Each structure stands twice: as C-alpha cells, then as structure tokens.
C-alpha positions in Angstrom: 170.8 97.1 95.7 174.4 95.7 95.8 175.2 97.8 99.3 172.0 95.9 100.6 173.4 92.4 99.6 177.4 93.3 101.0 175.8 94.9 104.2 174.2 91.4 105.2 177.0 89.4 103.4 174.5 88.0 101.0 175.9 85.8 98.0 173.4 86.8 95.4 174.4 83.4 93.3 173.6 81.4 96.7 170.1 83.1 96.9 169.5 82.3 93.7 170.3 78.9 93.7 168.2 78.6 96.8 165.4 80.5 95.3 165.0 77.7 92.5 165.9 74.7 94.6 162.8 75.7 96.9 160.8 76.2 93.7 161.7 72.5 92.4 161.2 71.0 96.0 157.6 73.0 95.9 156.8 71.3 92.6 157.8 68.0 93.6 156.2 68.0 96.8 152.8 69.1 95.0 152.9 66.4 92.2 154.1 63.4 93.8 152.7 64.0 97.5 149.9 66.9 98.0 147.9 65.7 95.2 147.5 61.9 95.9 147.0 62.8 99.5 144.0 65.2 98.6 142.6 62.6 96.1 142.6 59.9 98.9 141.0 62.7 101.2 138.1 63.3 98.5 137.5 59.8 98.1 137.3 59.3 101.7 134.9 62.4 102.1 132.6 61.0 99.1 132.7 57.3 101.1 131.7 59.1 104.3 129.0 61.0 102.6 127.7 57.8 100.7 128.0 56.0 104.3 125.4 58.9 105.9 123.1 58.9 103.0 122.8 54.7 103.5 122.1 55.8 107.0 119.4 58.0 106.3 117.8 55.5 103.8 118.0 52.8 106.4 116.5 55.0 109.3 113.7 55.8 106.9 113.1 51.9 106.0 113.3 51.0 109.9 110.6 53.6 110.6 108.5 52.3 107.9 108.9 48.9 109.1 107.9 49.9 113.0 104.8 51.8 111.5 104.0 48.8 109.5 104.2 46.2 112.1 102.3 48.5 115.0 99.1 48.9 112.7 96.4 46.8 113.5 96.0 43.7 111.6 93.2 44.2 108.5 90.0 41.8 108.9 89.9 39.2 106.2 87.8 40.0 103.4 84.7 38.4 103.0 84.5 35.4 100.1 
C-alpha cells in the first residue's frame, strides 16, 4: 500500500489530518447549521399545514352560511 501512496506523491499524515478535519467540519455543520435549519423547516411545515386546515374549516363554514342564507324563511309559528 505504501507504493501506491508513493506513486501518487500522497503524504499519509496530511491525508489523515484532512480526513479528521473533514469529519470535524461535518460534525460542526450538522450541530450548528443543519439541525437548526431543519428545525425551522419543520416549524414552517407545521404552520403551513395548520393554515391549510384552517382554510378548509373556513370554506366549510362559508358553505354552511351560504346554504343557511339560501333557505326560504320559515313561516312564523301560530300562537
């Protein structure tokens, strides 16, 4: 395996440190960037789905109000 690295002029120590630095970078990005962004996206998704549910309820209420308004008035009850 050493011949492979020597053929391509690869310094094994530098390669090892680059791998370690890359893993540290991935950890830090995941911890401080990706998780908060994904949490905000989840909050936004929940907010949007709640808004859609509220819109469905409002549409249903509007239909009920329209049906109620289009009904003929009931005659007054005799006394």
